[in-house]
C-alpha positions in Angstrom: 0.2 -0.4 0.1 0.9 3.8 -1.0 -1.0 5.4 1.7 -2.4 3.0 4.4 -0.8 0.5 6.5 -0.6 -2.9 6.0 -3.5 -5.6 7.3 -3.5 -9.6 7.7 -5.3 -11.1 4.6 -5.9 -14.1 6.5 -8.7 -14.7 9.4 -6.5 -17.5 11.7 -7.0 -17.6 15.4 -4.6 -15.1 16.1 -6.2 -12.6 14.6 -9.8 -13.9 16.1 -7.9 -13.5 19.4 -6.9 -10.0 19.0 -10.5 -8.9 17.7 -11.7 -10.1 20.8 -9.1 -8.7 23.2 -10.0 -5.3 20.9 -13.7 -5.7 21.8 -12.8 -6.5 25.7 -11.4 -3.3 26.0 -13.8 -0.9 24.2 -17.2 -2.6 24.0 -17.3 -3.3 20.4 -20.2 -5.5 18.7 -21.0 -6.5 15.5 -18.8 -7.7 12.8 -15.5 -7.3 14.5 -13.6 -7.7 11.6 -15.1 -4.6 9.5 -14.8 -2.6 13.3 -10.6 -3.7 13.1 -10.5 -2.4 9.3 -12.3 1.1 10.4 -10.2 1.5 13.2 -7.3 1.3 11.4 -8.2 3.4 9.0 -9.1 6.1 11.5 -5.9 6.0 13.5 -3.6 6.3 10.4 -2.2 9.7 9.8 -1.0 10.1 6.8 -0.9 12.3 4.1 -3.8 12.2 2.6 -6.1 11.5 6.1 -4.1 14.7 7.4 -5.4 17.1 4.6 -8.5 15.4 4.6 -8.9 16.1 8.2 -8.2 20.0 7.2 -9.8 19.9 4.3 -12.8 17.5 4.3 -12.0 17.1 0.7 -9.2 15.8 -1.6 -8.4 15.7 -5.1 -5.6 15.2 -7.3 -3.0 12.7 -7.1 -2.8 11.7 -3.8 -6.3 11.5 -3.8 -5.9 8.6 -6.5 -3.5 7.0 -4.4 -5.8 7.2 -1.6 -8.6 5.8 -4.3 -6.2 2.6 -4.7 -5.1 2.0 -1.2 -8.9 1.4 -0.3 -9.7 -0.2 -2.8 -8.2 -3.4 -0.8 -9.8 -2.1 2.4 -13.3 -2.2 0.4 -12.1 -5.8 -0.9 -11.3 -6.6 2.6 -14.6 -5.6 4.4 -16.4 -7.6 2.1 -14.6 -10.6 2.5 -16.7 -13.4 3.8 -16.7 -14.9 7.9 -19.4 -16.8 7.8 -17.1 -19.3 9.1 -16.6 -17.3 12.5 -20.0 -17.0 13.0 -18.2 -15.5 16.7 -16.5 -12.3 15.3 -19.2 -11.9 12.8 -21.9 -11.2 15.1 -20.5 -11.0 18.4 -22.3 -9.3 21.9 -20.0 -7.3 23.6 -20.5 -6.7 27.8 -21.6 -3.4 28.3 -18.9 -0.9 29.7 -17.1 2.4 29.8 -13.9 2.1 26.9 -10.5 2.0 27.8 -9.1 4.1 24.6 -11.8 6.0 23.4 -14.9 8.4 24.8 -17.8 6.5 24.6 -18.9 9.2 22.0 -16.0 8.3 19.6 -15.8 4.4 20.1 -20.1 4.7 18.7 -19.0 7.2 15.6 -16.8 4.6 14.7 -18.9 1.6 15.0 -20.9 3.8 13.1 -18.7 4.5 10.2 -17.5 0.9 10.2 -21.2 -0.4 9.6 -21.2 2.8 6.5 -17.9 1.3 5.0 -19.6 -2.1 4.7 -22.0 -0.5 2.9 -20.7 1.4 0.6 -21.4 0.2 -3.1 -17.8 1.4 -4.5 -14.2 2.4 -3.2 -14.9 6.2 -4.0 -18.2 6.3 -2.2 -16.0 4.5 0.6 -13.4 6.8 0.3 -15.7 9.8 0.3 -17.3 8.7 3.8 -13.9 8.4 5.3 -13.1 12.2 4.3 -16.3 13.5 6.0 -15.4 11.3 9.4 -11.6 13.2 9.2 -13.1 16.5 8.6 -16.0 16.2 11.3 -13.8 13.5 14.3 -10.4 13.7 13.0 -7.6 11.3 12.6 -5.3 9.3 15.2 -4.4 10.4 18.3 -5.1 13.6 18.7 -8.2 13.5 16.6 -10.0 10.6 19.3 -9.3 12.1 22.7 -9.5 15.1 24.6 -6.8 15.0 26.5 -3.2 14.7 26.3 0.3 15.2 28.2 3.5 15.1 27.0 6.1 12.2 27.0 9.9 12.3 26.9 11.5 15.4 25.8 14.4 17.7 27.2 15.1 15.9 30.6 14.8 12.8 29.0 16.9 13.6 25.6 14.2 12.0 23.6 11.7 12.9 20.9 8.6 14.7 22.5 5.5 13.2 22.3 2.3 13.3 23.2 0.3 11.0 24.4 -3.7 10.9 25.3 -4.9 10.6 29.1 -7.3 8.0 28.4 -9.5 8.5 31.4 -10.4 12.2 31.9 -12.7 13.0 34.7 -16.7 13.6 33.2 -17.4 16.9 35.4 -19.5 19.9 33.6 -18.9 23.9 35.1 -22.9 23.0 36.0 -21.6 20.5 39.0 -19.5 23.4 40.6 -21.5 25.1 42.5 -21.3 28.6 42.2 -18.7 30.8 41.0 -21.5 32.0 38.0 -19.2 35.1 37.0 -15.8 33.1 36.6 -17.1 30.7 35.2 -19.5 32.8 32.5 -15.7 34.4 31.8 -14.0 31.0 31.2 -16.9 30.0 29.1 -16.6 33.3 26.9 -13.6 33.4 26.5 -13.1 29.2 25.5 -16.4 29.6 23.0 -14.9 32.4 21.3 -11.1 30.5 20.7 -13.1 27.3 19.3 -15.3 29.5 17.4 -11.8 31.5 15.7 -12.5 34.5 16.7 -9.8 36.2 19.0 -9.4 34.8 22.3 -7.2 35.0 25.1 -4.6 33.3 27.9 -6.3 32.5 31.0 -4.9 32.5 34.3 -7.7 31.1 36.8 -6.3 31.7 40.6 -7.4 32.4 44.0 -8.3 30.1 47.1 -7.0 26.5 47.2 -10.2 24.1 46.7 -12.1 26.5 45.1 -12.8 24.8 41.4 -10.0 25.8 39.1 -9.0 22.9 38.0 -12.3 21.4 38.0 -13.3 24.6 35.8 -10.6 23.2 32.7 -11.6 19.9 32.8 -15.1 20.8 32.7 -14.3 23.3 29.7 -12.1 20.2 28.1 -15.5 17.8 27.9 -17.8 20.6 26.6 -16.1 21.7 23.7 -14.7 18.2 22.7 -16.6 18.1 20.2 -16.2 20.8 18.8 -12.8 20.3 18.1 -11.2 21.5 21.1 -8.2 19.3 22.7 -6.1 19.8 26.0 -2.6 19.1 26.6 -1.3 19.1 30.0 1.9 20.5 30.7 4.2 20.1 34.1 7.0 23.2 34.7 10.2 20.8 33.9 8.5 20.2 30.5 8.5 24.7 29.9 11.1 23.1 27.3 9.6 21.2 25.7 6.7 23.5 24.6 7.9 24.6 21.2 8.3 21.2 20.0 4.2 20.6 21.1 3.2 23.6 19.0 4.9 22.7 16.5 3.4 19.2 16.7 0.0 20.6 16.8 0.1 24.2 14.8 -0.7 22.8 11.6 -3.9 20.4 12.7 -7.2 21.1 12.5 -8.1 21.1 16.2 -8.3 24.3 18.8 -5.4 23.0 21.4 -4.9 24.2 25.2 -2.1 24.2 26.8 -3.2 23.7 30.1 -0.6 24.1 33.4 -2.3 23.3 37.0 -1.1 24.9 39.8 1.6 27.2 38.6 3.7 28.9 40.4 7.4 29.7 40.7 10.1 30.3 44.0 13.0 32.8 43.5 15.5 30.4 42.2 13.5 28.3 39.9 14.1 30.4 36.0 12.1 27.9 33.9 9.1 30.8 33.7 11.7 32.5 31.4 11.0 29.9 28.7 7.3 30.1 29.1 7.2 34.3 28.8 9.2 33.6 25.7 6.1 31.0 24.0 3.2 33.6 25.8 4.3 36.5 24.1 7.7 37.5 23.4 9.4 35.1 20.8 10.3 35.5 17.7 7.9 32.9 16.0 4.4 33.6 16.3 1.7 31.4 18.2 0.0 29.6 16.3 -4.2 30.4 16.2 -4.8 27.4 17.5 -2.4 27.5 20.1 -3.9 29.1 24.2 -2.1 29.0 27.6 -4.9 28.2 30.6 -3.6 28.0 33.8 -4.0 27.6 37.3 -2.6 28.7 40.1 -2.9 29.8 43.9 -0.8 32.6 43.8 -2.3 36.2 41.2 1.6 36.9 40.5 2.6 33.0 39.8 6.6 34.3 40.9 6.7 34.5 44.7 7.1 37.9 46.0 9.6 39.0 49.3 9.2 42.5 51.0 12.2 43.4 49.8 10.6 43.4 46.7 8.6 46.4 48.0 11.2 48.2 49.8 12.4 51.3 47.9 16.6 50.2 48.1 17.5 46.5 48.0 21.9 47.0 49.4 21.7 43.8 46.9 20.0 44.7 43.3 20.7 48.2 42.2 17.9 47.8 39.6 14.9 47.4 42.4 12.6 48.0 39.9 13.8 46.0 37.2 13.4 43.1 39.6 9.8 43.7 40.6 8.5 44.2 36.8 10.6 41.0 35.8 7.9 38.9 38.5 4.9 40.3 37.6 5.7 40.1 33.8 4.8 36.1 33.8 1.3 37.4 35.5 0.8 40.0 33.0 0.7 38.4 29.8 -2.2 36.4 30.7 -4.8 38.3 28.9 -7.5 36.8 31.8 -7.4 36.5 34.8 -10.3 35.3 36.4 -10.3 35.0 40.3 -12.0 31.8 42.4 -12.4 33.1 45.9 -13.4 30.9 49.3 -16.9 30.8 49.6 -18.5 32.7 52.3 -20.0 30.3 55.4 -23.8 31.0 53.9 -22.2 29.8 50.0 -20.5 26.6 51.5 -23.8 26.2 53.0 -25.7 26.0 49.5 -22.5 24.2 48.1 -23.1 21.3 51.1 -26.8 21.0 50.5 -26.7 21.5 46.7 -24.5 18.3 46.5 -26.1 16.6 48.8 -29.8 16.9 47.0 -27.3 15.9 43.9 -25.8 12.8 45.3 -29.5 11.7 46.9 -28.3 12.3 50.5 -31.5 12.5 52.8 -30.2 14.5 56.3 -32.2 16.5 57.3 -30.8 20.2 56.2 -30.3 21.3 59.7 -28.4 18.3 60.7 -26.6 18.1 57.2 -25.5 21.6 57.9 -24.5 20.8 61.7 -22.5 17.8 60.3 -20.3 20.1 57.6 -19.7 22.5 59.8 -18.2 20.4 62.0 -16.5 18.3 58.8 -14.9 21.8 57.4 -13.3 22.6 60.7 -11.5 19.5 61.1 -10.6 19.5 57.3 -9.6 22.6 56.1 -12.0 25.1 56.3 -14.7 26.3 53.6 -14.1 25.2 50.3 -15.6 23.5 47.6 -13.3 20.7 47.5 -14.2 20.6 51.0 -17.9 20.3 50.8 -17.0 17.7 48.1 -15.1 15.6 50.7 -17.9 15.7 53.1 -20.6 14.3 50.9 -18.1 11.6 49.8 -17.6 11.0 53.4 -21.6 10.7 53.5 -22.2 8.3 50.8 -19.7 5.8 52.1 -21.2 5.6 55.0 -24.8 5.6 53.4 -22.7 2.6 51.7 -21.9 0.5 55.0 
């Protein structure tokens, strides 16, 4: 084959064993041979699939090359496997897929049926092109969240690996913080719609829902082409390489940095500054940076920074500006403050209703007050931990 990868020509015991293992992982049902061929097609990143992902319609020599490859797939899709009834009409045990979201798993299953019903190779190829345009191709297309592997510290090429089990939360799950959520939602909506948007810093007290909000927008805008890549502080030197991998893909990417802050002796923030604003290379239109932090200004400040004269620092004002400059490069800064006692009680009662906790309200609030005094004070996280505790007690 010229563009697409090869597949086994014969079905034998090893192939059947692998097909059943595939279904066990991701709960695929029906004709497992056709599902397997479909998985090869939707995961194969080559010149044609990446072009189809960006444009949806391909023509010319590359289209003819793909047509030639797909002729072999068309023949394979029509393969008579009645001798293998186990994989022709396979019934999977329903469970959460390991490698894909349930949504994408179902789309792959639908695509397998459509490709098997295609009258000719050209119809098959056009069906594939529509899938690539709508849902993408390969790792970046079929997953919503990623982490960085390899890179500078390991002296390896940067790899963008999928996070296969991201928590399924929504912004509505976060009680309160309506103004903060609306600002985050508005900026992200503009980004995924191709309008101007800003890098975003979510800052404030611990346990107030900053990280939950990022997970929520990853879930909410996934079907609109949004992807989240988590970047740790020690990986900032790899950001340019990561951007090089994603800048020409047909998705919107948020580089997500959780709990971002720096001590005086840590200089990694200088790499981040150059990426956000200031480097010679323009940041691609499909990349933004979202960060969460307990510090508004990110880099640790000292009382000596405020002194009118620091005997160890001749250019005192330059030092202050250097420490503030990183935070100022985030165009949107959203504050998540600690809840008041009234807000905390509202969070507890709302979460209790959602989780079927039937304690009388007065008793619920009294127990929640005891819990927060012993477990870190007023915060949404503390309220959730209290509800989890009650659910655990009910289960015993």
